[in-house]
N, CA, C and O atoms as a Maestro MAE file, in Angstrom:
{
 s_m_m2io_version
 :::
 2.0.0
}

f_m_ct {
 s_m_title
 :::
 protein
 m_atom[220] {
  # First column is atom index #
  i_m_mmod_type
  r_m_x_coord
  r_m_y_coord
  r_m_z_coord
  i_m_residue_number
  s_m_chain_name
  s_m_pdb_residue_name
  s_m_pdb_atom_name
  i_m_atomic_number
  :::
  1 25 -40.203 66.744 58.341 1 A "MET " " N  " 7
  2 3 -39.365 66.053 57.388 1 A "MET " " CA " 6
  3 2 -39.336 64.565 57.743 1 A "MET " " C  " 6
  4 15 -39.081 64.199 58.891 1 A "MET " " O  " 8
  5 25 -39.595 63.732 56.772 2 A "GLU " " N  " 7
  6 3 -39.610 62.284 56.992 2 A "GLU " " CA " 6
  7 2 -38.426 61.652 56.271 2 A "GLU " " C  " 6
  8 15 -38.178 61.920 55.095 2 A "GLU " " O  " 8
  9 25 -37.708 60.814 56.995 3 A "PHE " " N  " 7
  10 3 -36.578 60.109 56.417 3 A "PHE " " CA " 6
  11 2 -36.990 58.666 56.151 3 A "PHE " " C  " 6
  12 15 -37.653 58.042 56.980 3 A "PHE " " O  " 8
  13 25 -36.608 58.152 55.026 4 A "LYS " " N  " 7
  14 3 -36.868 56.756 54.706 4 A "LYS " " CA " 6
  15 2 -35.540 56.093 54.390 4 A "LYS " " C  " 6
  16 15 -34.699 56.644 53.681 4 A "LYS " " O  " 8
  17 25 -35.377 54.914 54.928 5 A "TYR " " N  " 7
  18 3 -34.179 54.143 54.642 5 A "TYR " " CA " 6
  19 2 -34.517 52.671 54.745 5 A "TYR " " C  " 6
  20 15 -35.499 52.291 55.383 5 A "TYR " " O  " 8
  21 25 -33.718 51.866 54.130 6 A "GLU " " N  " 7
  22 3 -33.969 50.435 54.101 6 A "GLU " " CA " 6
  23 2 -33.062 49.729 55.105 6 A "GLU " " C  " 6
  24 15 -31.861 49.986 55.174 6 A "GLU " " O  " 8
  25 25 -33.665 48.841 55.873 7 A "VAL " " N  " 7
  26 3 -32.926 48.068 56.868 7 A "VAL " " CA " 6
  27 2 -33.300 46.604 56.674 7 A "VAL " " C  " 6
  28 15 -34.472 46.272 56.496 7 A "VAL " " O  " 8
  29 25 -32.294 45.730 56.709 8 A "ASP " " N  " 7
  30 3 -32.555 44.303 56.572 8 A "ASP " " CA " 6
  31 2 -33.291 43.773 57.787 8 A "ASP " " C  " 6
  32 15 -33.036 44.189 58.918 8 A "ASP " " O  " 8
  33 25 -34.207 42.850 57.539 9 A "LEU " " N  " 7
  34 3 -34.955 42.224 58.618 9 A "LEU " " CA " 6
  35 2 -34.051 41.318 59.454 9 A "LEU " " C  " 6
  36 15 -34.292 41.112 60.643 9 A "LEU " " O  " 8
  37 25 -33.017 40.785 58.824 10 A "GLN " " N  " 7
  38 3 -32.075 39.902 59.510 10 A "GLN " " CA " 6
  39 2 -30.772 40.668 59.761 10 A "GLN " " C  " 6
  40 15 -30.184 41.198 58.819 10 A "GLN " " O  " 8
  41 25 -30.310 40.736 61.021 11 A "PRO " " N  " 7
  42 3 -29.032 41.401 61.287 11 A "PRO " " CA " 6
  43 2 -27.863 40.591 60.716 11 A "PRO " " C  " 6
  44 15 -27.979 39.382 60.513 11 A "PRO " " O  " 8
  45 25 -26.762 41.253 60.465 12 A "THR " " N  " 7
  46 3 -25.563 40.575 59.958 12 A "THR " " CA " 6
  47 2 -24.917 39.760 61.088 12 A "THR " " C  " 6
  48 15 -25.247 39.933 62.261 12 A "THR " " O  " 8
  49 25 -24.011 38.888 60.719 13 A "GLU " " N  " 7
  50 3 -23.287 38.095 61.716 13 A "GLU " " CA " 6
  51 2 -22.541 39.007 62.688 13 A "GLU " " C  " 6
  52 15 -22.477 38.725 63.884 13 A "GLU " " O  " 8
  53 25 -21.976 40.104 62.169 14 A "GLU " " N  " 7
  54 3 -21.250 41.049 63.019 14 A "GLU " " CA " 6
  55 2 -22.201 41.725 64.008 14 A "GLU " " C  " 6
  56 15 -21.857 41.917 65.174 14 A "GLU " " O  " 8
  57 25 -23.390 42.083 63.538 15 A "GLN " " N  " 7
  58 3 -24.373 42.711 64.421 15 A "GLN " " CA " 6
  59 2 -24.863 41.731 65.480 15 A "GLN " " C  " 6
  60 15 -25.075 42.114 66.630 15 A "GLN " " O  " 8
  61 25 -25.043 40.479 65.100 16 A "ILE " " N  " 7
  62 3 -25.453 39.461 66.073 16 A "ILE " " CA " 6
  63 2 -24.372 39.282 67.130 16 A "ILE " " C  " 6
  64 15 -24.669 39.223 68.323 16 A "ILE " " O  " 8
  65 25 -23.112 39.194 66.692 17 A "ALA " " N  " 7
  66 3 -22.002 39.037 67.639 17 A "ALA " " CA " 6
  67 2 -21.926 40.221 68.590 17 A "ALA " " C  " 6
  68 15 -21.701 40.045 69.787 17 A "ALA " " O  " 8
  69 25 -22.113 41.424 68.065 18 A "ALA " " N  " 7
  70 3 -22.085 42.618 68.915 18 A "ALA " " CA " 6
  71 2 -23.260 42.606 69.890 18 A "ALA " " C  " 6
  72 15 -23.114 43.015 71.042 18 A "ALA " " O  " 8
  73 25 -24.420 42.140 69.436 19 A "GLY " " N  " 7
  74 3 -25.579 42.056 70.315 19 A "GLY " " CA " 6
  75 2 -25.372 41.055 71.435 19 A "GLY " " C  " 6
  76 15 -25.751 41.312 72.577 19 A "GLY " " O  " 8
  77 25 -24.768 39.906 71.114 20 A "ILE " " N  " 7
  78 3 -24.470 38.906 72.143 20 A "ILE " " CA " 6
  79 2 -23.490 39.468 73.160 20 A "ILE " " C  " 6
  80 15 -23.670 39.297 74.365 20 A "ILE " " O  " 8
  81 25 -22.458 40.136 72.676 21 A "GLN " " N  " 7
  82 3 -21.474 40.739 73.577 21 A "GLN " " CA " 6
  83 2 -22.146 41.745 74.510 21 A "GLN " " C  " 6
  84 15 -21.856 41.779 75.705 21 A "GLN " " O  " 8
  85 25 -23.032 42.552 73.967 22 A "GLN " " N  " 7
  86 3 -23.731 43.549 74.781 22 A "GLN " " CA " 6
  87 2 -24.643 42.880 75.808 22 A "GLN " " C  " 6
  88 15 -24.702 43.306 76.962 22 A "GLN " " O  " 8
  89 25 -25.356 41.827 75.385 23 A "LEU " " N  " 7
  90 3 -26.199 41.086 76.331 23 A "LEU " " CA " 6
  91 2 -25.371 40.548 77.496 23 A "LEU " " C  " 6
  92 15 -25.772 40.655 78.655 23 A "LEU " " O  " 8
  93 25 -24.209 39.967 77.174 24 A "LEU " " N  " 7
  94 3 -23.362 39.387 78.218 24 A "LEU " " CA " 6
  95 2 -22.759 40.451 79.130 24 A "LEU " " C  " 6
  96 15 -22.540 40.201 80.316 24 A "LEU " " O  " 8
  97 25 -22.492 41.631 78.588 25 A "GLU " " N  " 7
  98 3 -21.983 42.724 79.424 25 A "GLU " " CA " 6
  99 2 -23.065 43.249 80.366 25 A "GLU " " C  " 6
  100 15 -22.801 43.515 81.539 25 A "GLU " " O  " 8
  101 25 -24.274 43.395 79.848 26 A "GLU " " N  " 7
  102 3 -25.374 43.948 80.642 26 A "GLU " " CA " 6
  103 2 -25.965 42.924 81.610 26 A "GLU " " C  " 6
  104 15 -26.396 43.273 82.709 26 A "GLU " " O  " 8
  105 25 -25.980 41.652 81.191 27 A "PHE " " N  " 7
  106 3 -26.575 40.579 81.992 27 A "PHE " " CA " 6
  107 2 -25.615 39.393 82.055 27 A "PHE " " C  " 6
  108 15 -25.869 38.367 81.424 27 A "PHE " " O  " 8
  109 25 -24.522 39.514 82.801 28 A "PRO " " N  " 7
  110 3 -23.494 38.466 82.808 28 A "PRO " " CA " 6
  111 2 -24.011 37.110 83.291 28 A "PRO " " C  " 6
  112 15 -23.475 36.078 82.889 28 A "PRO " " O  " 8
  113 25 -25.020 37.086 84.127 29 A "ASP " " N  " 7
  114 3 -25.545 35.817 84.635 29 A "ASP " " CA " 6
  115 2 -26.277 35.010 83.565 29 A "ASP " " C  " 6
  116 15 -26.519 33.816 83.739 29 A "ASP " " O  " 8
  117 25 -26.624 35.656 82.473 30 A "ILE " " N  " 7
  118 3 -27.374 34.956 81.426 30 A "ILE " " CA " 6
  119 2 -26.542 33.845 80.784 30 A "ILE " " C  " 6
  120 15 -27.107 32.876 80.278 30 A "ILE " " O  " 8
  121 25 -25.233 33.964 80.793 31 A "ALA " " N  " 7
  122 3 -24.364 32.961 80.167 31 A "ALA " " CA " 6
  123 2 -24.572 31.588 80.793 31 A "ALA " " C  " 6
  124 15 -24.503 30.577 80.092 31 A "ALA " " O  " 8
  125 25 -24.821 31.533 82.081 32 A "GLY " " N  " 7
  126 3 -25.041 30.258 82.755 32 A "GLY " " CA " 6
  127 2 -26.445 29.717 82.601 32 A "GLY " " C  " 6
  128 15 -26.740 28.610 83.053 32 A "GLY " " O  " 8
  129 25 -27.319 30.490 81.965 33 A "GLN " " N  " 7
  130 3 -28.725 30.094 81.839 33 A "GLN " " CA " 6
  131 2 -29.083 29.603 80.442 33 A "GLN " " C  " 6
  132 15 -30.230 29.234 80.193 33 A "GLN " " O  " 8
  133 25 -28.122 29.596 79.533 34 A "VAL " " N  " 7
  134 3 -28.378 29.131 78.171 34 A "VAL " " CA " 6
  135 2 -27.465 27.958 77.855 34 A "VAL " " C  " 6
  136 15 -26.371 27.836 78.406 34 A "VAL " " O  " 8
  137 25 -27.931 27.099 76.961 35 A "ASP " " N  " 7
  138 3 -27.148 25.918 76.602 35 A "ASP " " CA " 6
  139 2 -26.008 26.248 75.646 35 A "ASP " " C  " 6
  140 15 -24.911 25.701 75.760 35 A "ASP " " O  " 8
  141 25 -26.275 27.140 74.711 36 A "ASP " " N  " 7
  142 3 -25.241 27.531 73.754 36 A "ASP " " CA " 6
  143 2 -25.574 28.908 73.186 36 A "ASP " " C  " 6
  144 15 -26.593 29.507 73.531 36 A "ASP " " O  " 8
  145 25 -24.708 29.392 72.320 37 A "ASN " " N  " 7
  146 3 -24.897 30.742 71.774 37 A "ASN " " CA " 6
  147 2 -26.103 30.852 70.845 37 A "ASN " " C  " 6
  148 15 -26.554 31.959 70.553 37 A "ASN " " O  " 8
  149 25 -26.633 29.718 70.377 38 A "SER " " N  " 7
  150 3 -27.763 29.824 69.457 38 A "SER " " CA " 6
  151 2 -28.974 30.462 70.141 38 A "SER " " C  " 6
  152 15 -29.757 31.159 69.495 38 A "SER " " O  " 8
  153 25 -29.126 30.225 71.440 39 A "GLU " " N  " 7
  154 3 -30.231 30.867 72.159 39 A "GLU " " CA " 6
  155 2 -30.002 32.373 72.264 39 A "GLU " " C  " 6
  156 15 -30.949 33.153 72.170 39 A "GLU " " O  " 8
  157 25 -28.754 32.781 72.456 40 A "LEU " " N  " 7
  158 3 -28.450 34.210 72.506 40 A "LEU " " CA " 6
  159 2 -28.621 34.838 71.124 40 A "LEU " " C  " 6
  160 15 -29.105 35.964 71.008 40 A "LEU " " O  " 8
  161 25 -28.223 34.111 70.076 41 A "GLU " " N  " 7
  162 3 -28.424 34.607 68.717 41 A "GLU " " CA " 6
  163 2 -29.909 34.824 68.447 41 A "GLU " " C  " 6
  164 15 -30.302 35.841 67.876 41 A "GLU " " O  " 8
  165 25 -30.732 33.857 68.864 42 A "ASP " " N  " 7
  166 3 -32.178 33.993 68.674 42 A "ASP " " CA " 6
  167 2 -32.716 35.222 69.401 42 A "ASP " " C  " 6
  168 15 -33.564 35.941 68.872 42 A "ASP " " O  " 8
  169 25 -32.223 35.460 70.606 43 A "ALA " " N  " 7
  170 3 -32.670 36.619 71.380 43 A "ALA " " CA " 6
  171 2 -32.301 37.918 70.677 43 A "ALA " " C  " 6
  172 15 -33.116 38.838 70.595 43 A "ALA " " O  " 8
  173 25 -31.079 37.993 70.171 44 A "VAL " " N  " 7
  174 3 -30.618 39.211 69.484 44 A "VAL " " CA " 6
  175 2 -31.453 39.456 68.227 44 A "VAL " " C  " 6
  176 15 -31.873 40.585 67.971 44 A "VAL " " O  " 8
  177 25 -31.692 38.408 67.447 45 A "VAL " " N  " 7
  178 3 -32.484 38.558 66.220 45 A "VAL " " CA " 6
  179 2 -33.919 38.965 66.568 45 A "VAL " " C  " 6
  180 15 -34.502 39.814 65.894 45 A "VAL " " O  " 8
  181 25 -34.478 38.372 67.600 46 A "PHE " " N  " 7
  182 3 -35.833 38.723 68.030 46 A "PHE " " CA " 6
  183 2 -35.902 40.199 68.429 46 A "PHE " " C  " 6
  184 15 -36.827 40.907 68.030 46 A "PHE " " O  " 8
  185 25 -34.937 40.659 69.206 47 A "ILE " " N  " 7
  186 3 -34.917 42.063 69.634 47 A "ILE " " CA " 6
  187 2 -34.763 42.982 68.425 47 A "ILE " " C  " 6
  188 15 -35.439 44.007 68.332 47 A "ILE " " O  " 8
  189 25 -33.876 42.618 67.502 48 A "TRP " " N  " 7
  190 3 -33.647 43.397 66.275 48 A "TRP " " CA " 6
  191 2 -34.962 43.556 65.508 48 A "TRP " " C  " 6
  192 15 -35.338 44.663 65.123 48 A "TRP " " O  " 8
  193 25 -35.653 42.435 65.292 49 A "GLN " " N  " 7
  194 3 -36.880 42.463 64.503 49 A "GLN " " CA " 6
  195 2 -37.990 43.206 65.243 49 A "GLN " " C  " 6
  196 15 -38.801 43.888 64.616 49 A "GLN " " O  " 8
  197 25 -38.034 43.084 66.550 50 A "ALA " " N  " 7
  198 3 -39.039 43.804 67.339 50 A "ALA " " CA " 6
  199 2 -38.820 45.313 67.258 50 A "ALA " " C  " 6
  200 15 -39.778 46.082 67.174 50 A "ALA " " O  " 8
  201 25 -37.565 45.726 67.285 51 A "MET " " N  " 7
  202 3 -37.270 47.156 67.183 51 A "MET " " CA " 6
  203 2 -37.675 47.681 65.811 51 A "MET " " C  " 6
  204 15 -38.198 48.790 65.707 51 A "MET " " O  " 8
  205 25 -37.443 46.908 64.765 52 A "LEU " " N  " 7
  206 3 -37.838 47.344 63.426 52 A "LEU " " CA " 6
  207 2 -39.361 47.434 63.317 52 A "LEU " " C  " 6
  208 15 -39.888 48.361 62.702 52 A "LEU " " O  " 8
  209 25 -40.056 46.485 63.906 53 A "ALA " " N  " 7
  210 3 -41.503 46.465 63.831 53 A "ALA " " CA " 6
  211 2 -42.131 47.623 64.607 53 A "ALA " " C  " 6
  212 15 -43.248 48.043 64.307 53 A "ALA " " O  " 8
  213 25 -41.419 48.132 65.593 54 A "ALA " " N  " 7
  214 3 -41.946 49.207 66.428 54 A "ALA " " CA " 6
  215 2 -41.858 50.575 65.762 54 A "ALA " " C  " 6
  216 15 -42.376 51.555 66.298 54 A "ALA " " O  " 8
  217 25 -41.209 50.658 64.601 55 A "LYS " " N  " 7
  218 3 -41.065 51.945 63.925 55 A "LYS " " CA " 6
  219 2 -42.395 52.504 63.516 55 A "LYS " " C  " 6
  220 15 -42.457 53.586 62.932 55 A "LYS " " O  " 8
  :::
 }
 m_bond[219] {
  # First column is bond index #
  i_m_from
  i_m_to
  i_m_order
  :::
  1 1 2 1
  2 2 3 1
  3 3 4 2
  4 3 5 1
  5 5 6 1
  6 6 7 1
  7 7 8 2
  8 7 9 1
  9 9 10 1
  10 10 11 1
  11 11 12 2
  12 11 13 1
  13 13 14 1
  14 14 15 1
  15 15 16 2
  16 15 17 1
  17 17 18 1
  18 18 19 1
  19 19 20 2
  20 19 21 1
  21 21 22 1
  22 22 23 1
  23 23 24 2
  24 23 25 1
  25 25 26 1
  26 26 27 1
  27 27 28 2
  28 27 29 1
  29 29 30 1
  30 30 31 1
  31 31 32 2
  32 31 33 1
  33 33 34 1
  34 34 35 1
  35 35 36 2
  36 35 37 1
  37 37 38 1
  38 38 39 1
  39 39 40 2
  40 39 41 1
  41 41 42 1
  42 42 43 1
  43 43 44 2
  44 43 45 1
  45 45 46 1
  46 46 47 1
  47 47 48 2
  48 47 49 1
  49 49 50 1
  50 50 51 1
  51 51 52 2
  52 51 53 1
  53 53 54 1
  54 54 55 1
  55 55 56 2
  56 55 57 1
  57 57 58 1
  58 58 59 1
  59 59 60 2
  60 59 61 1
  61 61 62 1
  62 62 63 1
  63 63 64 2
  64 63 65 1
  65 65 66 1
  66 66 67 1
  67 67 68 2
  68 67 69 1
  69 69 70 1
  70 70 71 1
  71 71 72 2
  72 71 73 1
  73 73 74 1
  74 74 75 1
  75 75 76 2
  76 75 77 1
  77 77 78 1
  78 78 79 1
  79 79 80 2
  80 79 81 1
  81 81 82 1
  82 82 83 1
  83 83 84 2
  84 83 85 1
  85 85 86 1
  86 86 87 1
  87 87 88 2
  88 87 89 1
  89 89 90 1
  90 90 91 1
  91 91 92 2
  92 91 93 1
  93 93 94 1
  94 94 95 1
  95 95 96 2
  96 95 97 1
  97 97 98 1
  98 98 99 1
  99 99 100 2
  100 99 101 1
  101 101 102 1
  102 102 103 1
  103 103 104 2
  104 103 105 1
  105 105 106 1
  106 106 107 1
  107 107 108 2
  108 107 109 1
  109 109 110 1
  110 110 111 1
  111 111 112 2
  112 111 113 1
  113 113 114 1
  114 114 115 1
  115 115 116 2
  116 115 117 1
  117 117 118 1
  118 118 119 1
  119 119 120 2
  120 119 121 1
  121 121 122 1
  122 122 123 1
  123 123 124 2
  124 123 125 1
  125 125 126 1
  126 126 127 1
  127 127 128 2
  128 127 129 1
  129 129 130 1
  130 130 131 1
  131 131 132 2
  132 131 133 1
  133 133 134 1
  134 134 135 1
  135 135 136 2
  136 135 137 1
  137 137 138 1
  138 138 139 1
  139 139 140 2
  140 139 141 1
  141 141 142 1
  142 142 143 1
  143 143 144 2
  144 143 145 1
  145 145 146 1
  146 146 147 1
  147 147 148 2
  148 147 149 1
  149 149 150 1
  150 150 151 1
  151 151 152 2
  152 151 153 1
  153 153 154 1
  154 154 155 1
  155 155 156 2
  156 155 157 1
  157 157 158 1
  158 158 159 1
  159 159 160 2
  160 159 161 1
  161 161 162 1
  162 162 163 1
  163 163 164 2
  164 163 165 1
  165 165 166 1
  166 166 167 1
  167 167 168 2
  168 167 169 1
  169 169 170 1
  170 170 171 1
  171 171 172 2
  172 171 173 1
  173 173 174 1
  174 174 175 1
  175 175 176 2
  176 175 177 1
  177 177 178 1
  178 178 179 1
  179 179 180 2
  180 179 181 1
  181 181 182 1
  182 182 183 1
  183 183 184 2
  184 183 185 1
  185 185 186 1
  186 186 187 1
  187 187 188 2
  188 187 189 1
  189 189 190 1
  190 190 191 1
  191 191 192 2
  192 191 193 1
  193 193 194 1
  194 194 195 1
  195 195 196 2
  196 195 197 1
  197 197 198 1
  198 198 199 1
  199 199 200 2
  200 199 201 1
  201 201 202 1
  202 202 203 1
  203 203 204 2
  204 203 205 1
  205 205 206 1
  206 206 207 1
  207 207 208 2
  208 207 209 1
  209 209 210 1
  210 210 211 1
  211 211 212 2
  212 211 213 1
  213 213 214 1
  214 214 215 1
  215 215 216 2
  216 215 217 1
  217 217 218 1
  218 218 219 1
  219 219 220 2
  :::
 }
}
């Protein structure tokens, strides 16, 4: 049985915020290695898109 569903290529703001929170929980030292949250947002979006591409 094959399931098909549609997923946006871009995560929502809420999903990005949750991804940043998870990154900081799993890798707390990363906060001191970035200039601002935009780098963390980019990382979350990159991971999101990579996971979709791996399907």
